[in-house]
N, C-alpha and C positions, 0 to 999 in steps of 0.2 A: 773793168772799173767800168763805173756809171762815166757817166758826163760831169755830173756835180762835184765827182772826185776829182776828176784830171782837172777840172774849173779849181778847186781848191789845192791840190798840188802845184801847179802854173803859177798860184797868188802868191807862195809861200816860194816860191824859188824865186823868182822875180826880187821879191821883198827881202829875202837872204843876199841877192847878189845886188841888189842897189844900194843896200847897206853895208856890203863888203867894197864897193866902190865907192860911196859916198861920204863914209864917214874915216875922217880926217889920221883915227887912230889904226884904221886896217894897212896890212902891207901890202893891198891891192887897192889901196887910194889911187883913183884919177881926178877925181870934181866933186865937190860938195852938192853940185846941182842934179847927182845920181839919185841923192834923196827928194827932187821933186817927183820922179819915176815910185818909189813909196807912198809918197801922195797920191798919186795918179791912181795907183792899183788899191790902196785903201778907200778911196772915195769911190772907187767903181765896185769894189766887196758893198760899198754902204750903201748904193745907188740902188744893188742888186737885192740886198734884204728890206729892203723900202718898197721896190715894185714888184719882184718876182718874175725881173727879167734880166740875163747876164748875156750881153753881145757873145763872149768866149765861150758859154754855154751854145746858145749856137749855134755858132760855127765849130766847134767839135761836133754836136749832132750831123749837121753836112757832110762832117768826114768821115761820118759813118760810126762817129762814138756812142754806144746806147747810153740812151737816157734813163736816170732812175726814178728812184721812188722820192 
């Protein structure tokens, strides 16, 4: 996998996890404050799309994940 694919995988996982922990109808509900994490991930995805720079991708490249096209 390329770094941009891993970023999408991690972001999707974070969003699903935070919805599961923050939605009152979820059997894994802990607190609605988990939904703030969903907003954080979404804001970072938006910032990345507008600027072309993503901190998570930079970190993954330093860990040896191959950069993609």
